[in-house]
ZAGUTOR-476524 format. One record per atom (N, C-alpha, C): x, y, z. Coordinates in steps of 0.001 Angstrom, whole numbers, padded with zeros to 6 digits, always signed. Example, Ala and Ser with C-alpha at 12.3 -4.5 7.8 and 13.67 -1.06 7.14 Angstrom:
+013190-005690+007800;+012300-004500+007800;+013200-003300+007800;+012850-002250+007080;+013670-001060+007140;+012900+000030+007870;
END
This chain:
+000846-001169+000000;+000000+000000+000000;+000886+001224+000000;+000448+002281-000660;+001262+003489-000676;+000370+004701-000813;+000835+005788-000263;+000128+007048-000373;+001130+008152-000171;+000841+009300-000723;+001727+010437-000562;+001026+011485+000276;+001694+011938+001301;+001178+013029+002114;+002219+014123+002129;+001810+015342+001852;+002741+016461+001878;+002567+017214+003175;+003600+017318+003971;+003470+017978+005263;+003409+019482+005118;+002754+020089+006054;+002777+021542+006159;+003745+021871+007280;+004948+022254+006950;+005966+022438+007978;+006650+023777+007817;+006996+024356+008936;+007772+025585+008896;+009256+025276+008904;+009606+023984+008971;+011013+023615+008985;+011637+023886+007621;+012932+024164+007600;+013616+024493+006356;+013900+023262+005529;+013912+022082+006114;+014192+020886+005358;+014012+019650+006194;+014116+018489+005541;+013918+017220+006205;+015091+016302+005906;+015353+015400+006827;+016389+014406+006635;+015769+013212+005922;+016137+013028+004648;+015560+011932+003882;+015972+010592+004490;+015076+009637+004439;+015399+008315+004958;+014168+007480+005168;+014363+006317+005739;+013274+005392+006047;+013006+005445+007546;+011735+005605+007891;+011341+005821+009274;+010194+004885+009657;+010092+004646+010952;+008949+003904+011491;+008457+004610+012745;+007146+004650+012901;+006531+005214+014098;+005620+004161+014707;+005715+003983+016012;+004845+003066+016745;+004039+003888+017745;+002739+003772+017660;+001821+004505+018535;+001100+003495+019419;+001339+003584+020726;+000722+002652+021678;-000359+003412+022435;-001593+003180+022025;-002716+003872+022624;-003418+003039+023675;-004503+003573+024170;-005273+002910+025213;-005981+001665+024690;-006401+001720+023422;-007115+000599+022807;-006262-000107+021764;-005586+000662+020902;-004878+000060+019778;-003372+000274+019866;-002660-000565+019137;-001215-000449+018955;-000983-000464+017447;-000271+000550+016925;-000147+000694+015476;+001290+001036+015093;+001635+000706+013853;+002939+001085+013317;+002782+001561+011890;+003535+002598+011540;+003631+003088+010175;+005092+003076+009766;+005378+002519+008592;+006713+002539+008006;+006626+003396+006747;+007542+004340+006599;+007461+005254+005465;+008830+005805+005110;+008982+006173+003838;+010150+006918+003382;+009790+008393+003341;+010738+009232+003731;+010561+010680+003698;+011666+011260+002830;+011304+012182+001917;+012332+012815+001091;+012700+014178+001660;+013637+014873+000982;+014154+016142+001517;+013087+017226+001612;+012043+017104+000795;+010962+018091+000836;+009919+017756+001892;+010095+016602+002567;+009146+016216+003595;+007952+015448+003062;+008022+014998+001812;+006943+014147+001299;+007092+012751+001894;+005984+012218+002320;+005978+010947+003037;+005341+009887+002151;+006077+008810+001922;+005601+007710+001089;+005431+006478+001959;+004196+006080+002162;+003908+004956+003053;+004352+003631+002441;+004967+002804+003270;+005375+001463+002868;+004535+000381+003530;+004123+000612+004780;+003385-000427+005496;+002679+000163+006701;+001513-000390+007007;+000789-000086+008241;+000502-001384+008969;+000642-001349+010278;+000282-002486+011118;-000648-001993+012226;-001554-002870+012629;-002594-002450+013573;-003069-003652+014383;-003146-003494+015690;-003668-004550+016561;-004399-003903+017725;-005546-004433+018071;-006244-003978+019277;-005655-004727+020466;-005069-003972+021387;-004389-004571+022532;-005008-004187+023879;-005825-003122+023901;-006524-002711+025127;-005578-002534+026310;-004516-001782+026078;-003573-001505+027164;-004266-000847+028352;-005258-000009+028076;-005890+000768+029142;-006992+000055+029895;-007109-001232+029722;-008157-001984+030407;-008070-001786+031924;-009109-001156+032491;-009196-000969+033936;-008369+000170+034506;-007611+000884+033669;-006716+001918+034193;-007493+003059+034845;-008645+003420+034265;-009403+004547+034827;-009808+004267+036269;-010126+003026+036576;-010572+002678+037935;-009417+002376+038877;-008355+001746+038360;-007289+001257+039244;-006020+002103+039224;-005788+002818+038134;-004565+003612+038012;-003332+002803+037688;-003510+001535+037299;-002354+000702+036956;-002629-000072+035672;-001548-000365+034961;-001611-001210+033787;-001575-002677+034225;-002478-003485+033682;-002501-004901+034025;-001343-005623+033337;-000713-006590+034023;+000369-007348+033387;-000045-007982+032066;-001268-008523+032007;-001723-009165+030768;-001855-008150+029646;-002308-006943+029985;-002454-005905+028966;-001087-005466+028447;-000135-005291+029347;+001211-004917+028908;+001820-005996+028024;+001566-007258+028359;+002117-008349+027561;+001480-008393+026175;+000179-008065+026093;-000464-008017+024768;+000228-006998+023874;+000560-005850+024456;+001268-004829+023672;+002662-005314+023302;+003362-005916+024251;+004710-006420+023967;+004689-007429+022826;+003696-008310+022827;+003582-009292+021746;+003336-008607+020408;+002486-007574+020424;+002200-006846+019188;+003439-006122+018679;+004149-005461+019589;+005339-004722+019186;+006418-005674+018671;+006555-006824+019293;+007529-007814+018806;+007202-008224+017376;+005915-008384+017098;+005517-008719+015726;+005813-007559+014775;+005536-006330+015225;+005838-005164+014400;+007328-005123+014050;+008164-005407+015036;+009607-005344+014805;+010053-006410+013804;+009400-007573+013825;+009695-008592+012819;+009356-008076+011424;+008197-007420+011313;+007802-006831+010032;+008794-005758+009608;+009180-004934+010562;+010067-003812+010264;+011415-004283+009733;+011920-005389+010268;+013209-005902+009790;+013172-006237+008303;+012009-006560+007793;+011880-006863+006383;+012032-005655+005485;+011987-004451+006049;+012132-003224+005265;+013556-002672+005298;+014446-003342+006011;+015862-002958+005992;+016481-003455+004689;+017161-002562+003968;+017778-002877+002683;+019188-002303+002677;+020013-002669+001683;+021341-002042+001588;+021253-000524+001516;+020221-000015+000863;+020042+001438+000778;+019572+002023+002104;+018809+001241+002848;+018270+001677+004146;+018601+000614+005193;+019871+000502+005563;+020254-000549+006517;+019722-000307+007921;+019503+000956+008270;+018981+001298+009595;+017717+002119+009420;+016665+001740+010117;+015388+002447+010035;+015172+003197+011343;+015136+004510+011262;+014912+005322+012450;+013502+005056+012973;+013416+004630+014223;+012137+004200+014785;+011857+004953+016086;+010633+005467+016194;+010201+006114+017426;+008917+005463+017915;+008878+005196+019201;+007697+004593+019819;+007170+005531+020895;+005865+005790+020830;+005240+006686+021795;+004001+006041+022381;+003780+006287+023670;+002578+005825+024354;+001813+007033+024855;+000482+006889+024901;-000352+008051+025202;-001150+007853+026496;-002444+008003+026453;-003241+008222+027653;-003088+007152+028731;-003237+005875+028372;-003207+004832+029404;-001885+004826+030150;-000787+004952+029403;+000525+004958+030047;+000737+006237+030852;+000181+007353+030374;+000282+008609+031135;-000384+008475+032497;-001526+007796+032525;-002333+007726+033740;-001850+006672+034733;-001042+005739+034269;-000715+004567+035091;+000465+004826+036024;+000317+004392+037271;+001391+004540+038245;+002563+003621+037937;+002293+002536+037217;+003358+001569+036928;+003845+001662+035486;+003786+002854+034905;+004245+003032+033526;+005717+002655+033379;+006494+002799+034465;+007909+002440+034368;+008080+000944+034090;+007179+000110+034615;+007237-001324+034315;+007015-001567+032822;+006090-000819+032254;+005797-000957+030835;+006985-000491+029993;+007589+000615+030390;+008768+001105+029670;+009891+000071+029720;+010056-000583+030869;+011099-001606+030995;+010799-002810+030105;+009527-003177+030005;+009137-004278+029133;+009472-003961+027677;+009188-002713+027263;+009521-002297+025901;+011032-002268+025686;+011754-001818+026699;+013212-001770+026592;+013787-003162+026369;+013137-004169+026957;+013583-005540+026759;+013460-005997+025319;+012609-005317+024549;+012472-005605+023124;+013397-004737+022277;+014154-003867+022954;+015026-002949+022226;+014334-001673+021798;+013172-001370+022413;+012378-000194+022050;+012446+000827+023174;+012900+002028+022848;+012878+003126+023808;+011526+003812+023699;+010748+003745+024752;+009384+004249+024728;+009324+005642+025338;+008638+006544+024635;+008363+007875+025168;+006891+007946+025555;+006619+008212+026820;+005245+008435+027265;+005011+009943+027174;+004219+010357+026183;+004136+011781+025866;+002943+012438+026554;+003078+013712+026919;+001952+014437+027509;+000877+014699+026471;-000326+015019+026937;-001445+015247+026035;-001210+016367+025050;-000520+017420+025486;-000268+018552+024603;+000625+018141+023433;+001594+017269+023722;+002476+016776+022659;+001702+015876+021706;+000847+015045+022258;+000009+014176+021438;-000861+015011+020498;-001435+016089+021027;-002280+016949+020207;-001498+017580+019063;-000300+018082+019358;+000503+018740+018322;+000887+017767+017221;+001261+016548+017587;+001645+015553+016583;+000438+015111+015759;-000714+014985+016387;-001926+014630+015653;-002279+015710+014639;-002149+016961+015050;-002459+018069+014137;-001488+018084+012962;-000214+017869+013240;+000783+017856+012164;+000468+016780+011139;+000072+015604+011609;-000257+014532+010673;-001549+014785+009931;-002590+015193+010641;-003907+015351+010029;-003974+016508+009057;-003125+017520+009229;-003209+018716+008388;-002466+018583+007069;-001792+017438+006855;-000974+017272+005647;-001748+017502+004356;-002999+017070+004328;-003751+017068+003069;-004666+018277+002887;-004585+019257+003780;-005544+020358+003733;-004820+021698+003785;-003941+021881+002836;-003042+023032+002793;-003783+024355+002970;-003375+025106+003986;-003870+026459+004194;-005239+026570+004830;-005926+025465+005078;-007283+025544+005621;-007274+025746+007135;-008313+026421+007628;-008536+026502+009073;-009204+025195+009500;-008513+024448+010341;-008971+023117+010697;-009293+023007+012177;-010262+022175+012460;-010475+021673+013810;-010255+020172+013716;-009234+019678+014379;-008871+018264+014314;-009283+017592+015610;-009952+016451+015491;-010335+015679+016679;-009755+014280+016559;-009092+013850+017627;-008460+012528+017688;-009029+011821+018914;-009983+010914+018678;-010650+010204+019774;-009894+008928+020052;-009333+008851+021232;-008617+007651+021642;-009383+006895+022705;-008730+005905+023282;-009378+005110+024303;-009454+005815+025644;-008386+006568+025972;-008352+007236+027261;-008472+008733+027187;-008148+009317+026031;-008200+010765+025892;-008673+011140+024501;-009123+012366+024384;-009492+012937+023089;-008779+014266+022947;-008073+014423+021834;-007384+015680+021547;-008215+016481+020551;-008401+017762+020836;-009087+018670+019921;-008141+019834+019662;-007823+020061+018391;-006791+021029+018021;-007332+021949+016939;-007164+023253+017128;-007622+024251+016168;-006430+025011+015615;-006439+025225+014310;-005357+026010+013715;-005413+025945+012208;-004474+026644+011590;-004369+026624+010135;-003279+025645+009734;-003597+024783+008782;-002630+023797+008312;-001382+024509+007812;-000235+024053+008293;+001025+024675+007933;+001584+025563+009016;+000783+025812+010051;+001217+026644+011172;+001068+025849+012461;+001626+026392+013527;+001403+025768+014821;-000057+025946+015214;-000620+024986+015945;-002028+025119+016344;-002271+026393+017140;-003455+026977+016932;-003843+028155+017715;-004194+027757+019149;-004969+026706+019265;-005400+026221+020570;-005553+024713+020504;-005131+024034+021554;-005311+022592+021604;-005554+022169+023042;-006232+021050+023176;-006469+020523+024514;-006593+019009+024431;-006010+018340+025410;-006157+016898+025543;-007093+016630+026714;-008254+016092+026411;-009262+015816+027431;-009119+014377+027922;-009265+014173+029204;-009277+012814+029754;-010649+012190+029523;-011007+012160+028245;-012295+011646+027784;-011992+010763+026582;-012180+009462+026724;-011911+008541+025632;-012934+007434+025616;-012948+006650+024544;-014017+005669+024386;-013951+004547+025428;-012752+004121+025823;-012679+003112+026885;-013032+003738+028228;-012547+004939+028483;-012834+005596+029765;-014337+005814+029932;-015005+006292+028870;-016452+006520+028939;-017191+005199+029124;-016769+004172+028401;-017410+002863+028524;-017336+002353+029963;-016153+002423+030564;-015980+001885+031911;-016677+002737+032965;-016827+004042+032700;-017474+004920+033674;-018994+004793+033654;-019585+004615+032463;-021023+004817+032335;-021829+003618+031861;-021229+002679+031148;-022030+001642+030507;-021941+000322+031272;-023044-000052+031885;-023136-001331+032582;-024069-002292+031853;-025146-001742+031264;-026110-002570+030549;-025564-002928+029167;-026111-003981+028587;-025704-004431+027252;-026953-004699+026419;-027302-003804+025488;-026589-002579+025116;-026802-001485+026159;-026018-000409+026088;-026188+000670+027067;-027617+001204+027065;-028131+001487+028266;-029474+002032+028386;-029531+003503+028029;-030750+003993+027802;-030929+005395+027418;-030369+006326+028488;-030589+005995+029738;-030077+006835+030817;-028560+006852+030851;-027936+005701+030620;-026472+005636+030579;-025920+006496+029449;-026556+006425+028299;-026115+007230+027157;-026266+008715+027451;-027378+009093+028060;-027604+010501+028390;-026561+011007+029379;-026255+010203+030392;-025270+010637+031387;-023876+010739+030761;-023565+009818+029865;-022269+009867+029197;-022155+011123+028337;-023217+011428+027570;-023193+012617+026719;-023042+013887+027568;-023765+013925+028677;-023701+015112+029539;-022295+015286+030108;-021658+014195+030491;-020298+014262+031045;-019298+014726+030004;-019406+014179+028796;-018498+014592+027720;-018706+016061+027394;-019959+016475+027283;-020248+017871+026947;-019742+018816+028033;-019959+018470+029281;-019504+019324+030385;-017984+019486+030359;-017273+018417+030061;-015824+018503+030039;-015271+019302+028883;-015949+019246+027738;-015410+019868+026529;-015942+021272+026253;-017091+021610+026782;-017726+022872+026407;-016838+024105+026637;-016118+024232+027753;-015313+025445+027940;-014299+025680+026813;-013723+024609+026285;-012762+024752+025186;-013451+025331+023947;-014615+024817+023606;-015317+025293+022418;-015845+026715+022625;-016262+027039+023843;-016666+028421+024135;-015497+029369+023938;-014313+028933+024348;-013113+029749+024172;-012794+029943+022691;-012949+028901+021901;-012721+029022+020461;-013659+030048+019843;-014933+029944+020177;-015899+030895+019625;-015588+032308+020086;-015211+032439+021355;-014872+033773+021863;-013685+034383+021154;-012775+033542+020683;-011600+034031+019954;-011892+034247+018477;-013110+033925+018054;-013488+034125+016663;-012988+033062+015707;-012597+031901+016240;-012101+030839+015357;-013273+030079+014765;-013356+030076+013429;-014405+029344+012718;-013736+028373+011757;-013790+027087+012035;-013099+026127+011170;-013759+026004+009805;-012931+025844+008791;-013443+025529+007458;-013753+024040+007339;-013079+023239+008160;-013265+021799+008064;-012968+021170+009414;-013809+020207+009825;-013502+019391+010982;-012917+018084+010454;-011714+017775+010884;-011026+016558+010463;-010985+015601+011650;-011465+014378+011449;-011458+013368+012508;-010512+012244+012121;-009618+011893+013055;-008657+010825+012819;-008891+009715+013837;-008250+008588+013607;-008244+007425+014508;-009485+006560+014326;-009532+005467+015138;-010424+004356+014869;-011905+004643+014929;-012346+005524+015809;-013780+005831+015853;-014241+006416+014537;-013500+007394+014033;-013895+008065+012794;-013805+007138+011592;-012712+006373+011494;-012571+005488+010340;-013626+004387+010363;-014029+003967+011555;-015055+002930+011673;-016399+003407+011153;-016712+004687+011330;-017964+005217+010791;-018027+004978+009282;-016921+005237+008599;-016896+005042+007143;-017026+003568+006796;-016257+002720+007459;-016257+001303+007092;-017614+000650+007359;-018320+001071+008414;-019656+000538+008663;-020650+001103+007661;-020593+002407+007434;-021525+003033+006488;-021377+002426+005099;-020142+002138+004707;-019878+001565+003385;-019952+000043+003379;-020222-000547+004532;-020328-002007+004674;-019088-002706+004102;-017936-002287+004568;-016673-002828+004073;-016362-004172+004724;-016450-005216+003965;-016050-006520+004482;-014531-006599+004611;-013836-005881+003748;-012385-005727+003832;-012088-004239+003893;-011363-003821+004920;-011084-002400+005122;-010277-001853+003947;-010721-000732+003388;-010085-000120+002224;-009702+001307+002564;-008416+001512+002860;-007981+002843+003299;-008208+003908+002245;-008179+003527+000953;-008382+004512-000109;-009810+005037-000116;-010769+004260+000365;-012159+004714+000459;-012415+005475+001757;-011592+005222+002746;-011778+005876+004044;-011134+007256+004067;-009907+007359+003563;-009152+008605+003641;-009849+009724+002871;-010130+010805+003573;-010759+012014+003043;-012245+011830+002737;-012841+010742+003231;-014288+010588+003106;-014987+011652+003951;-016076+012197+003438;-016856+013200+004160;-018107+012526+004714;-018278+012633+006016;-019409+012013+006711;-020345+013108+007203;-021603+013067+006767;-022591+014038+007227;-023164+013604+008572;-023793+014538+009247;-024365+014204+010549;-025424+013099+010447;-026321+013127+009449;-027270+012010+009352;-026580+010657+009167;-025483+010622+008420;-024735+009372+008250;-024156+008915+009578;-023561+009839+010333;-022996+009506+011639;-024078+009000+012581;-025209+009707+012623;-026285+009307+013530;-026846+007942+013161;-026896+007639+011868;-027386+006337+011434;-026487+005204+011907;-025178+005401+011788;-024236+004388+012262;-024317+004268+013781;-024361+005401+014468;-024433+005377+015932;-025678+004642+016417;-026811+004900+015779;-028057+004243+016176;-027963+002730+015959;-027363+002332+014848;-027176+000907+014571;-026350+000230+015662;-025321+000926+016156;-024433+000366+017164;-025065+000362+018551;-025818+001405+018869;-026394+001546+020208;-027506+000553+020478;-028186+000096+019437;-029410-000689+019628;-029158-002166+019896;-027940-002647+019661;-027720-004095+019737;-026707-004442+020824;-026827-005619+021427;-025852-006045+022434;-024513-006363+021780;-023512-006533+022630;-022139-006714+022155;-022008-007878+021180;-022641-009000+021472;-022503-010173+020605;-022971-009895+019191;-024022-009100+019044;-024489-008722+017706;-023629-007617+017109;-023193-006698+017959;-022369-005586+017485;-021085-006120+016842;-020521-007154+017441;-019276-007726+016924;-019420-008262+015504;-020659-008533+015093;-020887-009109+013770;-021276-008065+012726;-021318-006792+013107;-021674-005743+012150;-020575-005605+011105;-020965-005628+009850;-019997-005521+008757;-019316-004155+008817;-017989-004170+008750;-017221-002929+008787;-016658-002590+010151;-017065-003332+011186;-016577-003069+012545;-015598-004155+012959;-014408-003755+013344;-013459-004697+013929;-014066-005211+015234;-014267-006519+015372;-014892-007032+016598;-014174-006598+017869;-012865-006404+017806;-012128-005974+018979;-012475-004563+019425;-013014-003762+018516;-013409-002396+018852;-014862-002324+019323;-015614-003409+019156;-017040-003390+019476;-017355-002976+020912;-016553-003379+021930;-016914-002998+023301;-016871-001496+023568;-016103-000727+022787;-015935+000696+023094;-016473+001622+022017;-016987+001083+020919;-017360+001929+019787;-018570+002811+020078;-019512+002338+020902;-020676+003178+021217;-020224+004457+021916;-019303+004332+022850;-018772+005517+023526;-018053+006429+022542;-017341+005843+021582;-016688+006657+020563;-017690+007481+019778;-018837+006883+019446;-019887+007616+018734;-020420+008774+019583;-020604+008528+020874;-021090+009579+021779;-020126+010773+021763;-018840+010495+021855;-017843+011575+021868;-017849+012313+020544;-017866+011589+019430;-017816+012236+018120;-019061+013082+017878;-020224+012577+018224;-021452+013359+018071;-021405+014627+018924;-020885+014512+020131;-020811+015671+021022;-019850+016720+020481;-018735+016291+019908;-017798+017235+019309;-018467+018004+018173;-019210+017314+017313;-019893+018005+016230;-020915+019002+016777;-021645+018607+017827;-022609+019515+018443;-021922+020763+018966;-020844+020580+019711;-020167+021717+020326;-019491+022600+019282;-019007+021996+018203;-018352+022769+017144;-019366+023454+016232;-020630+023021+016280;-021656+023616+015438;-021490+023289+013967;-021007+022070+013674;-020829+021656+012280;-021692+020422+012012;-021992+020198+010727;-022879+019095+010378;-022199+018021+009546;-020864+018031+009511;-020135+016983+008800;-018684+016990+009273;-017972+015919+008948;-016543+015886+009222;-015852+015099+008116;-014549+015365+007955;-013723+014665+006985;-012829+013688+007737;-012812+012445+007288;-011992+011425+007927;-010607+011433+007297;-009577+011376+008126;-008208+011339+007623;-007472+010124+008166;-006766+009443+007273;-005886+008348+007675;-004497+008870+008024;-004262+010158+007804;-003006+010787+008227;-003223+011293+009647;-002448+010770+010590;-002716+011093+011981;-001412+011208+012754;-001441+010840+014021;-000263+011013+014864;+000936+010222+014350;+000710+009080+013694;+001827+008316+013143;+002584+009143+012112;+001866+009834+011249;+002513+010713+010271;+003218+011853+010984;+002555+012397+012004;+003179+013492+012752;+004473+013068+013416;+004516+011866+013971;+005739+011359+014616;+006861+011252+013610;+006579+010679+012443;+007624+010497+011432;+008118+011847+010918;+007211+012757+010610;+007619+014056+010097;+008407+014844+011143;+008030+014700+012391;+008769+015367+013461;+010184+014823+013560;+010320+013518+013453;+011650+012914+013518;+012492+013313+012301;+011888+013345+011124;+012614+013678+009903;+013031+015135+009862;+012330+015976+010614;+012648+017405+010621;+013730+017760+011610;+014219+016787+012364;+015217+017081+013401;+016570+017407+012782;
END
């Protein structure tokens, strides 16, 4: 698979080479392998993706479970096997960066997880929410040159919302401790979630995010486009299009209207987990948390006052690689 993304960077140049980025989130573990040229154009070579649920129980306990850490270690070991296949005489060494986000940030035993990664030869950076937001914006803005963007990155433990013009530093960004796994564990006990549970979840998400959006409006920021990255947003497209096999070319830059989003959300909310897992276009591993993801995405659209969003496959992984290449 290959795609070209042109970064919007204020840097004077990039170090050409082959790079890999590993993103260890609360729900998923992903890797992107890509070549970057001197102009900062990024040519994708490979994507890897596994649902590992690192953040299982972290919101309640404040610790990473040994089994969850091992699931990530197994996934990363597999990624590294794949990565070795991209080493060539021209690219004998592949610059690799691994970053962990919300679950590792919140966990008291994150040092144990870092040590586990070190045993695989991976130096792990547990990044703050503000850094996560900046990297997500850098990746998501690649394809929307000069536009005023509002970027939303819904993760398992946190959601980043970033406002700015593509090609510049973000005007305002915030990392909320609001994510699809966190919302699921806080509010959903029934299967499927009851109307009252959904209402309480929406109210909690709205209460947490509203001050940021009020501040944006007060500053006169009006986005030309809302760009949504990560698994919740891409899943909306794959379910709406009934993709039996995920097709990134159909997902990237797809425009989803509010009625389309609400239709997918209603389909997911009405059925118990066992049926949800069988919905065409939904990764069964994401089924336990996808309803909460829909709640967050719908609330963001409400607060932003927009009736559609553009899905981007360029996200924090692209931002990590471009940041490394610009050093």
